[in-house]
N, C-alpha and C positions, 0 to 999 in steps of 0.2 A: 853413544855415537852421535856426532853432530848431524844436523840436517843435511850437511853437504855429503854425508856418506851415501845418500840416495842419488845424488846428481852431481856431476862434475864436468870439467872441461879441460881439454889439452891446453896447458899453459906454458908459456916461455916468458916469464915475467920480465926478463931483461930486454926483450925484443919488442919493438912496435912496428907496425906497418907504415910505410911511407911510399912516396912515388919511387918507381924503379922499374926494372924489367918485369914483365908479366910472368907469373909462375903458373898460369893456366896453360893447358895444352892447346895447340893450334887446332882450329876447326875449319872445315870448308864452309863457305857461305852459299847457301842454295836459294835461288829465287824461284818465282812462279814460272814453271816451264810449260804448263798446259800438257795436253796429251796424256801419256801414261803417268799416273800419280807417282810423284817422287823422282821422276827421271825424264830426261829429254830423249832417251834412247827407247823408242817404241818397240824395239826387238828384244828388250829385256825379258827373260823368262820369268813367268809368275811362279813364285815359290809355293809349295803346298800349304794349304791353310793350317793354322795352328789350332788344335782342339780348344774348345771353350773351357773355362775353369769349372770346377765342380762346386756343388753346394756344400757348405761346411758340414763336417761330420760331428764336430764338437763346437757348438756356438757359445757366445758369451752370455752371461746372465743379464739379459736386457731388462730394463725397468723404465717407467716414465721419468722424464727429466725434472719433475717437481723438486724445488729446493736447490737446483743447480744454477750456474751462471747462464744456462740455456733456457731457463724456465719461460721467460717472456717470449723469446723467439719460438719456442716449442708451442706455446699457446697460440701465437699468431699462425703458425703452420697448421695447427689443428683446425683452424677456421677454414682452411682450404681443403680439408680432408686428408691431410698428411699426419702420420703418426711419427713423432720424434722420440727416440728412446736413447738411454744412456747406459754405459757399462764401463767397467775398468778391468784391467788385467795386469799381471806382473810381467815385466820385460827385463832382460838382463842389462845391467849397466854397461857391460863391455863384452861383446860377443867373442872376443879373443881369449877370454878367461883371465886376462891380466889383472882385472879388478873384480872382486867378488861382489855379489849382491844384486838386487833388483830395484826397480823403481815402478811407480804406478803410471801406466799409460791409459789415457782416456779415449774412449771411442763413442761416437754418436751415430745412430742409425736412423735413416729416414725411409719410410715406406708408406703405402696406403693399405687399406683393408683388401683391396683388389690386387695388390702386387703378388704375382705367382709365388707360391710357397717353394716351388722347385726351381726358381730362378737364382742363378749365382749372384753374389753381391759384387758391387763395384767399390773398390777402396778409393777414397778421396783424400787428397792432401792439398792444402793451400799454402804450405810453407810458413813463412813469417809474416805474410801480408796481413792476415788476421787469423784467429784460431780457425782450424778446419771445421770444428763442430759448429761454431757460430755462423760461418759462411754457408755451410750446408743447411742449417736451420733457416737462414734468411732466404736462400734460394728456394727452399721448399715453401716458404710462406708467400713468395712472390711468383711462383709458377715453375716447378720442375716436373710438370705433369707427364710429359712423354717418357722421360727416363724412369720415373718411379712406377709408371704403368707396366714397365718391363722388368725392372730390377730394383732391389733395395740398394741403397747407397750407404756405406759405412765410412765416416770421416774419422781420421786419427789425428788428434792434436799432437803437434810437435812437442818434444819434451821441454819442460820449463814454461810452457804457455797454457794458460787457462787451467783446465782440469788435469793435465798431465804433469803431476808434481810441480806446481807453479813455483817460480823463483821470486823471492822478494829480497834483493840483495843490496839495494841502494839506500842511502840515507834519504829521508823524505825531502830535505831541501835540495839535494842533488837531483832527485827524480823530478821535482817541480821545476827546477832550473832547466833541465834538459827538455822537458815538455814545452817550455816557453822559449827554448833556444837562447837562453841567457838574457832575454830582453829586460828583465826586471832585477837582474843580479845587482847586489850592492857594489860589486867591483866593476860593473858595466860602465865603461867610459867612452863609448862610441866604437869600440872594437869588439863586435859581437863574435867574430871568429875566435879571438883569444878566449873570450868568456866560455864559449861552447867547448873549446878544446880543453880548458881547465876542468869544466864539469865532466866531460867525457873521461878525462884522466882520473878524476875522483871516483867516477862510477866504475871504471875498470879496476882500480885498486880494491874498491869495496866488493865488487862481484867476484873477482878472482880470489880474494881472501875468503869470501863466503863459500866458494866452491873448492878451495884448496884442500888437499893436494891430490885429488882423485884422478886427475888427468883424463877425464872423459870428454870427448869432443861433443859439442852441441851443434855440430854442423849438419849438413844435409846427409852425409854418409851415416851418421848416427840415427837420423830420422828414417833412413832406408832400412837400417837394422831393425827398428821398431816395427816397420811394416812387415818385415819378414817374421818377426815374433808373432804378429797377428796371424799371418798365414800358417805358421806352425801350430798355433793354438787352434785354428780351424781344422787342421788335419787335411789340407788340400795341397796338391802339388803346384798349382799355378793360380794366379790371381789376375783380375782385371784392374788396372790402375788408371785413375783419372786425376791429373795434377793441374792445378790452376796457379798462375802467377809464379812466385818464387818456389812453389812446389815442383816446378819443372826440374830444378836442381835435384830434388829428392828422387823424383821418378827416374831420371837418367842415372843417378847413382845406384838406385835399386837395380835397374837393367844392367848396369856394369858389374855389380857385385853378385847378383842372383840371376844370371841370364837364362837359366832353365826354369825359372819360377814365374815368368811373366807371359801371359797369353794375349792380353789386350792392353794397349797403351794410348791414352788420349792426353795430349799436351794442350791445355786450354789457356789461351792468352799468356803464353810463357814469358817470364822475364829473360833478358839476355843471358846467354850461357858463355862461360869462358871469357868474360870481359872484366875490365877494372871497375871499381866502385863508381868512379866519376861517370863513365859511359853508361852504366846501368841506371844511375840516378837521373842522367839527362833524358834517357828514354822515358822514365816515369814522369818527369816534369813536362815533357812534350805531350804525353797522354793526358795529364791533368789540364793543360791549357786547351787541348783539343776538346776534352769533355766540357770544359767551361764554355767554349765557343758554341758547342751544340746546345748547351743549356740556354745560353743567351739568345740563340736563334729561336728556340721554342718560347722563351720568355717574352720576346718582342712580339711574336705572333699571337700570344695570348693577352697582349697589353697588360703585362704583369706590373707589379708595384714598383719595380726598379726603373720604370720609365722607358723612353724610346730606345735608349742605348744601354741595355743591361750590362754588357761587358765593361763599358766605361764606368758604370756605376760601381761594379765590383772592384775594379782597379782603384778607384777613388777610396773605397772603404778600406782596402788593404793598406793604402798609403797612410790613411788616418790611423790605422792600427799600429803601423810601424812607428808612428810618432807618439804612441802611447795613449791615444785619445780614449781607448776603450778599456783601459786598465781596470781590473786585473785580467781581462781577456787579452792575451798576447796575439801578435800577428800570426805566430806559429799555430796557436790554438784555433784561430779563425780559418786559416787556410787548410788546416787538417780537417776541420769540420766540413768545409765546402767540398773537399776531395772525397771524404767518406760519404757525403750526401749524394754525390754524383755516381757512386760506384754501382750500387744495386738498386734498381728501380722496383717500385711496387707494380701492381697491375694497372695502376692509374697514373700514367706518366704526366698527365696534365696537372693532377693534384700534387705530385712530387715537385713539379716545376714551380707552381705558384706558392707552395708551402716554403720552399727554400728562398724564393724571392721575397716573400713576406718577412721571413726571419732576418734576412739581410737588410731589408728596408727598415725594420724595427730597430735594428742595431744602429743604423745611421741617424735615426730620429730620436734616440735616447732610451730605447727599451732593449736592453741586452739579454733579457731572459730567454727568448727562443734560441738565440745563437749560443748562449751559455749552456743550454741543455744539449744542443748538438755537439758542442765542443767537449763536454764531459763524456758523452757517449763515445765519441771518436777516440778520445784519449784512452778510455778504458779498453777499447777494441784494438787499438793500433800502437800503443806506447807503453806496454808492460815491460818489466825488467827482463822477463824471458825473451821478449822480442828484441830487446837491446842486445842480449847475449847472442841470440841466434843470428841476427843481422851482422853483427860485428865479426862473428866467427866465419860466416859465409863469404864476406866481402874480401877483396884483395886490392892492394895498392891504394889505400886510403890517402887522400891528398893532405899535404901539410897546410899550415895556416896561411902561408903566403899564397899558395895556389887557391885556397878558399876565397881569399880577398879578391883575386882576379875573377873567380867564378861569380862572386856576388855582383861584380860590375857587368860582366857579359851576360849572365843569365838574368840578372835584374832587368836588363834592357830587352832581351829576347823573349823572356817569359815573365811579364810584369806582375802577375798575381802570385805565382808559385816559385819563381826562380830564386829569389833572395833566400827564402827559407830552405829551399832544396839544397843550395850551396852550403849554408850554415850547418845543416844536418849532417853533412859529410864529416865535419870536425869531431863529432861525438865518438867515432870509432878509431880515431887516429892513434890512440895509445893501446888498442887491443892487440894481444899477442898474435903473431903469425901462426896460422895452422896450415896443414897440408891441403892441396887443392882437392876438390870433390872429383872422384873418378867418373869418367865418361865411358859409355859402352863402346866396345870395338866390334860387337856383333849383336844384332837384334833379330830375333826369330819372328815376332809378329809384325804385321803391317802396322803403321802408326797414323792416327788421325790428329792433325795439328789444327787448332782453332785460333783465330785472332779477331780483334775488334778494332774498329776505326778510331775510336776515342776512348782509350782505356786509362782511367786515372790511377790505377794501382801500379801498372808496370809499363805503360805505353805499348807500342806494337813493334818495336825494332827487334824484339826477341825472336820473332818468326824466322828470320834468316839464319840466326845462329843455331836454333834447335834443328831446323831442317838440314843444316850443314852437319850437325852431329849424327842425325839419323842417316843421312846419305853416307857418311864415313863408316857407319856401322853396317852398311849393306842392306838396309831395310827399305821397302817401298812405303811411301807415305802419300797423303793428300792433304793439302791445306784448304781450309774453308774460312772465308773472311766474312765476319758479321759487320754490317755497315752501321750498326747502332752504337750507342754510347753507354759505357758502363763496364763492370768487371764482375765475373768472367763472361765469356761469350756464351756459355751454356744456358744463360738466362733467356736466350732466344729460342722460341719454339721450333723454328726452322733448323737451327743448329742441333737441337735435341733429337729431331727426327733423324738427321744424318748420323748422330752418335749411336742411336739405338740400332740402326741398320748395320753399323760397323760392329757394335758389340755382339749382335746376334749371329752375323755371318761373315764378318770381316769385309763387308762391302764398303768400298771407299767412294766418295763422290769424285767427280772430275777435279783434278788438281787446279786450284785457283778459283773454284766456284765461290759465289757470294750468297749470303743470306740478307734479306732486306732489314732495315732498321725496324 
């Protein structure tokens, strides 16, 4: 049996996504209303509380993460008193029974020696932003203190990413070309949009051939089925679900497909829901630019090595990168590394700021090694073949090359550091087959806690209005809590964690529209 027998995707190889009418369902857009969480109608009856999930009756065979892709992050988490453990289990390829067989799903658990043994676990998913396991390990290393004092957290990697039967479906040259967004392609002749579209087409053929012909979706709905397989393995009726970034698609799909099996729902820094790929990407690039501005403000206050105007210095460096001055480091590699560096902070924000500033300054003065190391780490975390498959499967209305060229011009001016590469990246999925839209819930039993951040380089913050619209349409009460800090996700804030624990334990929601300081 070919490797593809373990993993597959819904394919329609004759069809590719392009601009056109949206195939996503309409959603209401809910803003901050104040007063009663999730509603401007203060007379709304409060629904009865949903019972908390139970402790698993049949747990996974946990072990330490030595020898896995999480080993370094687990070691760093251990220095803060966090225990990071790994496990795998078999999940069905297709829950409908149309396709036989199973694949290996990978889980990562974070806890401390003091985490109550009788506390129910929180299931965590970060979608395709980066692997759920590595995100959890990084958050644990940088401070997930309040949450882990109350509950263990179990991250489930999306299929095809990291340890969940990873996909390696591209030719090495194609993978390298996409990572660099075509900048150093032999055929590159000034039209990067064409180069990336060609690379994306080659990647699509290679990956769909590798996965052919099992017709398994790698979308958010399949990831939701994997979460339910974990719930079933645990032998519990309901779970608590914490989703970050593009994991919000998975969480809402789970709530739609398994409405009786969810007891707590936290949507943390959600990506926009039911929007086209261009709108979703612009939200992300806005968040990247906002995070860079926050970094530049800190950098200037610390008299960092980038000089009196750190933002202008970074703009100048990216312009030099686009001119090929730092080859083999591409502009895409450098901007990806900057964005990744701004996402999750350590407990020493000052050190994070000066370290990134020093790496950028070294690049500008002829020493590329520090940025090369950051670029390699970011590419490993954010640009795997499985993430390509997942992102392309989830997205809709990928723009054509002509629209990409227009976006390069407009975004390049509006978002000078990240805009050009953000526009080019949309070309990569233009040939990917169209798949069905992710289902959205029509009824939600639990109340919902929605978190957002002011400067989120992973997804931006425009997703807040779309997810609260979905929650409102589903008849659930919610409260939004805004973290005024910079990074992704918002749960890295101690203030946010305290609100989350209160919600998890007794469904107590903060006042809608409350803020947590940076």
